[in-house]
N, C-alpha and C positions, 0 to 999 in steps of 0.2 A: 226282237229285243235288242239286237246289236245297234239298231238305229238310235235308241235312246240311251246308249251307254256313253257316259261322260268321260271324255279324255282330258288330256292336259290342256288347260286354258292358257291364254296369253297373259292373264293377270295373276296366275299362280306362280310362285317362285320356283326356280329350278332346284332339283334335288341335288344333294351333295355329290360331287364327282362328275356331274353332267357338264358338258361343255356348252358355253353360251352360243357358239356358232353352229351347233348341231341342228339340222333341219328337222322340224316335227314330222311325224308320220302322217300318211294320208288319212288314216282314220281319225286321228286327232284333229286334223285340219277340217275335215268334213263335219265333225261334231261341233267344232268351233263356229263354222259358218251357220250350221243349223241352229245353234244356240243364239247367235246374233239375230238370226231371222225371227226366232220365237220371241226374243226380247223386243224387237221392233214391232211385231204384231201386238204383243201384250201392252207395249207402251202406247200404241195407237188406239187400242180398245179402252184404255183408261182415260181418254180425252173426252171433253164434251162434244167434239165434232162427231165422234163415232155414235154417241147416243142420239145426236140430232139427225144424222144420216139414217140410222136404223129406224127412228121414229117416222121420218119422211117416207122411207121405203115401205113400212107397214101400212101407213095411211094410204099411200098410193095403191098398194096391193088391194086393200080392202075396198077402196072407192071404185077401182076399176072393175073388180069382180062383183060389185054390188050394183053400181049405176051405169056400168059400161054396156055396150051393145052385147046382146045375147050371144051372137056367134063368136065374139072376141073374148069371152070370159074363159079362163083356164082353171079357175078354182071355184068350186060351187059353194055358195053360201049356205045351201041346205045341208051340206056335209060338214059344216063348221070350219071351212077353210083348211082342209086337211093338208094341202101342199105348203101353206104358210106355216102351219104348226110343225111340219116335218123339217122345214128349212131352219126355223128358229131353234128346234131341238138339236139339229145337226150343228148349228153354230155354237150353241151352248156346250155341246159335248166336246167340241174341239177347243173351245175357249178355255175351259177349265184346265186341261193338261198343258196348254201353252202358258197359262198364267203360273202353273206350278213349276214348269221348267225355268221360266224367267225368275221366279222366286228362288229356286235352288241356285241358279247362277249368281244371283245377288247375295245369297247367303255365303257362297264360296268366296266372293269378293270381300264380303264383310269379315269373314274368318281370316283371310289373308291380311286384310288391313289391320285387324285387331292384333294379329301376331307381329306384324311390323311395328305397330304402335307399342306393343309390349317390349320388343327388342330395343326400340328407340328409347323408351322410358328407362330400361335397364342401363343402357349406355349413358344416358343423362345422369342417372343416379350415381353410376361409377365415376363419371367426370366430376360430379358435385362433391362426392366424398374425397376424391383426389385433391381437388382445389381446397377443400376445407383442411385437409392435412397439411397442404403446402402453406396455407395461411397461418396455421398454428405453428408450424416450423419457423416461418418468418418472424412471428411474434416472439418466439423463444430466442431466436437469434438476435432480434433487436434489443431484447432485455440485456443481453451480454455486452452490447456496444455502449461506449461512454456517451453520457448525455451532454447537453450543451454547456451546463455549468462546469462539469468536470473538464471539458476541453478548454474552456476559458481559464479555469484555475491553472491548468497545466501550461497554457501559453503565457499567462502572467508570470508563473514561476520561472519559465524558460527565459523570458525577457529580463526578469530581475537578475538571473544568473549571468546573462550576457552583459548587462549593464555593469555588474560588479566586476566581471573579468575585464571589461574595457577600462574601467576606472583603475583597477589594479595595474593594468599594463601601462596606462598613462603615468601613474605614480612611479613605476619602476623606470620608465624611460626618463622621467624628470630627474630622479635620483642619480641615474647613470650620467646624465648630462652635467649635473652639478659636480659629480666626482671627477669627471674628465676636465672640467674647467677650473677646479681649485688649484693645482700646481702652477698653472700659467699666471695667476694673479699674485702669488707670493713673491717678495723681493729677494734677490739673490745677493748674498754677501761673499765677496772674494777676499781671501787672505792676502796681506801685503807681502811683497817679495823680500823685504828685509826690515830689521828693526832700526829705529833711529837712535843713534848714540847720543850721549850727552855732549860730546865735543861738537857734533854736527848741529845740535840745537844751539850751542853757544856760539858757534861760528857764524851763525846767520846774522846778517847785518840788521841793526835796529832792534835786536832782541835784548831783553833785560836779564837774560840768564847769566849767571856767574859761575865760574868753575868751582867745583867743590874742592875744599882743602884736603890734602892728603892726610889720612888718619894714621896714627901710629899703630902698628900692628900689635903692640903690647896692650893697647887699649882694647 
């Protein structure tokens, strides 16, 4: 019974805590080789070539033991070809367990594949949920950001403020220039050093000025 005991196959995942580099035991290796051998036999028996060869073998057996020379016959037709019947029964009795072993190994592989597919589907579902949450978070963050019209309005207002400041600065500079240039254009009046007396006016040649008569102080 130990011959048919299934050990750890190469397609089965390693158990938790086991090291990947750990060499398999000799029993598991022999069971693996036997399982592969049974699968190869079962795979060969399931082909049309096997049926064709078995049919040719049975026809040749029956023809030789029926029409062949009497000394060369090894299975009597009178006994119902007992040897051929035993051979076919032996072949069928071994073929059924081999097919069952191959089917069990295929079931194990399918079970492992299903488990791996389930784990992969769970990871894909978790990744999809994470991406969905991230997309929702991005949408919420985009709602808080200013849109194009708001940015344009802010830029227009900023440009208007800058233009107003520039004009105000130019006006201030112009007024300052005018204030600095105004004293230089006004005429300067210098007071005379002395007043001109009446005698000086009258002493000038060619002048019509006459000396004023002396007035009586009693007047």
